[in-house]
C-alpha positions in Angstrom: -3.9 -8.1 23.2 -6.9 -7.3 21.9 -7.9 -7.3 18.8 -9.1 -3.9 19.2 -6.2 -3.0 20.9 -3.8 -3.8 17.7 -6.2 -1.8 16.2 -5.6 1.2 17.4 -2.0 0.7 17.5 -1.7 0.5 14.1 -3.5 3.5 13.3 -2.4 5.8 15.6 0.8 4.6 15.1 -0.1 5.1 11.1 -1.3 8.6 11.9 1.7 9.3 13.7 3.8 9.0 10.0 1.2 10.9 8.2 0.9 14.2 10.9 3.9 13.7 13.0 3.4 14.8 15.7 0.3 15.0 16.2 -0.9 12.5 18.6 -4.3 13.7 19.4 -5.2 14.0 15.6 -3.7 10.4 16.4 -6.0 9.6 18.7 -9.0 10.4 17.3 -8.0 8.6 14.5 -7.9 5.8 16.6 -11.6 6.5 18.3 -12.7 6.6 15.5 -11.4 2.9 14.1 -12.2 1.0 17.3 -16.2 3.0 17.0 -16.3 1.5 13.5 -15.4 -1.8 15.2 -17.7 -1.8 17.9 -19.6 -1.0 15.4 -19.4 -4.1 13.5 -17.7 -2.9 10.7 -14.6 -4.8 9.0 -11.5 -4.3 10.5 -10.3 -2.2 6.8 -13.8 -0.6 6.9 -12.6 1.2 10.3 -9.2 1.6 8.9 -10.9 3.6 5.8 -12.8 5.8 8.4 -10.0 6.7 10.4 -8.2 7.1 6.6 -11.5 9.9 5.6 -10.6 11.6 9.3 -7.1 12.2 8.9 -7.5 12.8 5.0 -9.9 15.6 5.8 -8.2 16.5 8.9 -5.4 17.5 6.7 -7.7 19.2 4.1 -9.0 21.4 6.3 -7.7 25.0 6.1 -6.9 26.2 9.2 -4.8 22.6 9.5 -2.0 23.5 6.3 1.1 23.9 6.4 2.2 27.8 5.2 5.1 27.7 2.1 8.1 27.1 3.9 9.7 29.7 1.5 7.8 32.0 1.4 7.4 32.0 5.2 11.6 32.6 4.6 11.4 35.4 2.5 8.5 36.9 4.8 10.9 36.5 7.7 14.1 38.4 5.8 12.9 40.7 4.4 
């Protein structure tokens, strides 16, 4: 197993914990980390870049989860 594969697997596993069930985000974050690493960055910086991508994705308004209680109230009305 290469260092690149270990990095990609570690990032993907971390993202699956942060954003369960969204494998596309995990794959994209792994690619972000790999690209950064391949360009000469350290593993730490590659992880930081992937983390920044995931945080940006999670903060985007189109990905925000509605308040579950509000949804339940709307459904039961």
